[in-house]
N, C-alpha and C positions, 0 to 999 in steps of 0.2 A: 101599443098599450102604454099608457103612461102611469099605470098603477106601480108605485115602488115596492109593493109587497110581492110583485111578481118576480121569479128568478131573472127574467130579462124584461126590464121595464121600459125600454125605448128601442124602437126599430126604425132606422131611417129608410125611407122609401126611394128607391132609384128606378128611373124609366130606362130601359135598355132599347137601343135602336138597332135594327138589322136591315140589311139590303132587301129590297123588294124582290129581287130575282134570285134564283138559286144557281150558284156557281159551284161545279165540281161536287154536287150532291148536298151542299149546305149554303145557308145564307151567310153573308159577311157581317161580322160584328162591327158596328160603327161607333159604339161608345155608350157610356152610361150618363144619364142626365137627371137633373133635379126635378124637372117638370115634364108632363106629357107633351107640351107645346115644343119644348127645346128638342126633345127626341124626334118629333115629327118634322120640324125644321131641317134637322140633320138628314133625315130620310129623304125629304124633298130636294135638298141640295145633291144628294147622291144620285137621285133619278134625273137630274138635269145633265144628261150626257155623262154621267159618272164623275162629275166635277164637285169636289167637296167644297172648294172655295174658288170663286171667280178669280182668274188671274190673267194678266196681259203679258206674262213672260213668254219671250219668243224662243223659237228652237235654238237660235244662236246663243241666247242667255243661258238656257238650260244646259246646252252642251258645254259652254264655257265653264259654269258652275261645276258641272259633273267632272270635268278635266282637272279643274283646280283642286277639287276635293281628292281625287285619285292621286294626283301628283304629290299633295301634302301628305297623304297616307302611304306614299311610297309604293303605290300600286301600278304606276306607269313611270317610264323614264322620261327625261327631258326631250329626247328624240321622238318618243311617241307623242308627247304633248305638242311639240311643234308640228308634227305631221297632221294630227287632229285638227289643229288650228287652221292649217292650210285647207283641209277638208270643209271646215266651217266657212272660210272665206269663199270657196267655190260655190258652196250652197247659197251664199249671200248674193253672188252675182246672178244666180238664177232666178232668185227672188223667194225662195221658201224659208230661208234662215230667219228672216225678219218678220215672219208671220207668227202670231201667237200660237203656242203649241196646242191649245185647246181647240183651235179652229182648223188645224191641218188635217187633211183627209188622206186616206189611202191612195186615191186617185191623183192627188198632187204629188205625193212622194213617188208614186209609180212613174209619173210623168217626168220628174227630175232624174230618176235612175235611167229611164229610157234614153234621155237626151245624152248620156254619157257613153253609150254603146259604140259610137263611132270614133270617139276621141280618147277613150281610156282603156287601159288593159283590164283584163278579168279580175286581177287582184286589186286594182284601184276601185273598180265598181263594187267589189265585195267590201273594201274598207269603207266606202261611203254608206253602203247599206247597213253594216255592223254599227257604224257610228250613230246613224239616225236611230236605228233600233235600240241602242244603249241609252240614247237621249230619252226616248219614250219610257223605258224601263225605269229610268231614274225619276221621270215625272210621276209614274205610277206609284213609285215607292213613297213620294211626298204627297200623294192624293191630288195631284193637279189634273190627272186624267185617270179614267177607270179602265180604258182599254188601249192596247197597243195597235195602231193601224198597220204597223209593219208585218203583223202575223198573216195578212191578207195579200201581201205583195206577190207579185209573180216574178220569179228570178230573172235577172237580166243577163244576157250573154254578150260579151264583147265581140265586136266584128273585126277587131284587129288580130293579126297573127299572134300566136303565143311566143313569148320571149323564152328563149332556151339558153342555158348556160353554154357559152362558147369558150372552150379551153384552147390553148395554143397546142399545135401539134408538136411532137418531140423535136423535130428539126427547127421549128420556129423558136422554141424555148432555148435550145442550144445557140441559135444566132443571137438571141437577145442577151443571154448571159455572157456570151463571148464578147459582145459589143461593150456592154457596161463594164466589163473587166478591163478592156484595152483602150477604150475611146479616151482621147485627151480631154474632152469636154463633154459633160453630160447634162448640165443644167444651164439655163440662161444666165448670162452675166449679171442680170438684175435680180436673180433669185436669192432669197435669204437662206436657201438650203444649199449646202455645199456638195460637191461631186461624191466625195467619200461617203457621206451620210446617205445621199440618194442611192448609191450603189449597193450599200449594205441593207437598206430597206427593201430594195427589189430582190435581193438574193435570199433575204430571210423569208420574205413573202412566198417565193417559189419553193423554197426547201422546207418550209414548216406548214404551209397551208392555212395559216391563221389569218383572220380578217385584219385588214390594214389598219382600222382604228385601234385595234387591240395591240398591235405591233407598235404603233406610235405612242401608245401610252405607257410603254415599258419605262421604268425608272431604275436607277442604280444607286446604291450607297456604297460607301467605302470606309473600311476601318483598317487598322494596321495589319490585319491577317489576310482578310479576303473581301471580295465584293459581296454585298448583302442586298436586300430589297428583292426585286423581282427576278434576279439572276442568281443561281447558285451553282458554282463550278464544282463544288465538292459532291453535290447530289446530282450533278450533270442534268439540270433542267432549268427552264425559265417558267415564270408563273404568269398566267393570264388572269387578271382579276378586275380589270377596268378597260374602259375604251374612251377615245376621243369622240364626243357626241355633240349634239346641238342644243342650246338653250336660248330661246327667244331669237332664233336665227343666228346665233354666234357659237362658234366652237368653243367647247369647254372640256376639261378633264373629268370624265364622269366617275362614279364610284362603284359601278358594276359593269358587267359585260352585257352584250345583246341578249344572250340566253340565260343569264343567271337566274332569273325568276322561274323559267321553265325547268332549269336544273334543280332548283330548290324544291319545286313541286313533284319532282321525281325522286326525291330524297338524296340528291347529289349535292356536293359542295359547290357554292356558286363560282369559286375559282378553280382553275385546272392547271395541272403541271405538264408542260411539254418537254419531254425527254430530248436531250441532244441526239440520241440515236434515231430520231424521226427522219434524219438525213444520214448520208454516208459518213463515215468516221471522221471527226475533227471539223467537218464543215460548219456546223451551227457554232461550235466552240470558237473557231477561228474567226467567224463573222462578229460574234459578240466580243471577243477580246480586242480585236482591231477597233470596233466602234466604241468600246468603253474608253480606250486610251485616247481616241479622237475626241470623244465628248468632254473628257476631263481637260483637254487643252483649251476648251471654250470658257473663258472667265465669266461669261454672262449665264452659263448653264446652272444657275443656283438651285433649280429644282430637281437636278440630277436626272434629267431625261437621258435615255439611251439615244434617242434621236431628237435633235432640236435644231431650230433655226440659228443663225448667226447671232441674233439678239437674245437668244435663250429662251424664246417662246416655243411651244410645241408645234409640230408640224401637222397639218390636217391632210385628209385624203385627197382633197381637191388639188392641193399643191403637187402631190405625187402623181395623181392621174394626168395632170397637164404636162409635166415633163415626160412622163411614160408614153403618152399618146404621140408626142413629137418624135420620139426615138422610133416608135413602131411604124410611123409614116415614112420616116427616113430609110428604114430598112425594108419597106414595102410589105410589111406583115399585115395580113388581113386588110388589104386595101379595099375590099368589097364591104367592110363594116362602115355603114353610113355615118355613125356617131364617133368612129375612131375606137381604138382600144381602151380598155379600162384596167386599172391595177387589180381589180377584183378577179380578173381572169387569171392571175396567178394562183389564186385559191382554186379555181375550176381546173386549172392545169395540174395542181398537186393531186386532186382527186382522181384525175384521169390517169397520172402515172401510177397511182396506187391500184387502180383497177387493171391497168395494163400489167402490172407485176403480180396480179392474182389475189390481192388483199380482199378479205371479206368486207361487205358493206358495214357490219356491225363494228369492225376494227376502224374503218375509215371514219365513221361517225364519232367515235370516241377520239380519234386524233385531231379532228377539226372542230370538236365542241359542238356537234350537232346530234340530233336524234336520227335513228334509222329511217323513220318515215320521211323526214325532211330530205335526207340524202336521196332516197329512192325517188322522191318527187322531183327534186331539182335536177338530178343527173339521170332521169329515165331514159333519155334518148342515147346517153353514152352507155348505160347499162344494156340496152338493147343491142348495141354494137357488139358487145362481149357475149351476149347471149347467143347472138347469131354465130359467132366464131365457135362457142361451145357446141351448138347444134351441128355444125359442119363436121366436128369430130365424131359426133354420133352417126351422121350419115356415112362418113368414111368407115366407120366401124362395121356398119351393116354391109357396105359394098365389099369390105375385105373378107367378110365372112358369108358372102352370098346371101 
């Protein structure tokens, strides 16, 4: 009505477009348009395989964009970003990554995942599946596709044996710790990491159970009264708040730990304090004091790392594992391990010592900065060993009491 004498003298007419099919009991609202023709065009585009707008964007491009956005928003770490990049590159070699996402079918994705079963572990296959699925969810969010073909995928199971955490037995751990304490030379003469530094890294890993990247990220400050930063001798703890991670395939000092986001989601602080009493009296304190004095003597250590190379740069886990593996071979420890020993086994060994001592899983999870479910999953075979021991006590009880 255009009569100005009316209370409302003008009403603009809009044509609302809705999806042709009903999803979850209702039609999807596609927008409001000035003409009926514009609304019908939008509906026609929607009917064209759910595509709002034609796009030649490939799966590789969509996944790259998604990861860029999530990294910028601090939703993922650099380490996760690099891992996802390697997944995309593997998809590209197979041939599905460079295909427009609007043309990818469930059968093609299924074929790719099936091709991984003989070469990849179950966790690797799951990572590929989750990454492709997240790419299609991202495309749906921006109306590039209407449906996610991943919802019809058949789960793929790896044919490789399941990798299990392999700790050092107590006698193996004793042999290693005795050797690094007494051996005249621990690292290669060409190594930028000196013997004292390497020794204290290994000892702290075994006695605290923390991840090696988190240990190598520890920093110390110094004022006239006491040491500050990540180590507090007055409160008798050191602080895990960051880790050495990867960015574009280069090691960097990260700003958070591996599980910081999960801890925040559980309402916990992203950093955690590791009390000195996690080890026998004075053990942690003596390791830290010796290493602090040693690191202070390095004039190149301008960033105040607890552990650093001769040139002042931080040490990465690959350096430590290389030297550690050589020593294990020399001592004939786990000669049957085809890839050799890894420094992460010190963490597995710490958990095993805790279980041997009778600590509850909840306590262990808190000590190592994990959740209970992850500890139970990672150390299921070790937990079974102690479960069998406990059942033997029950059987003995029945026998003693007829």
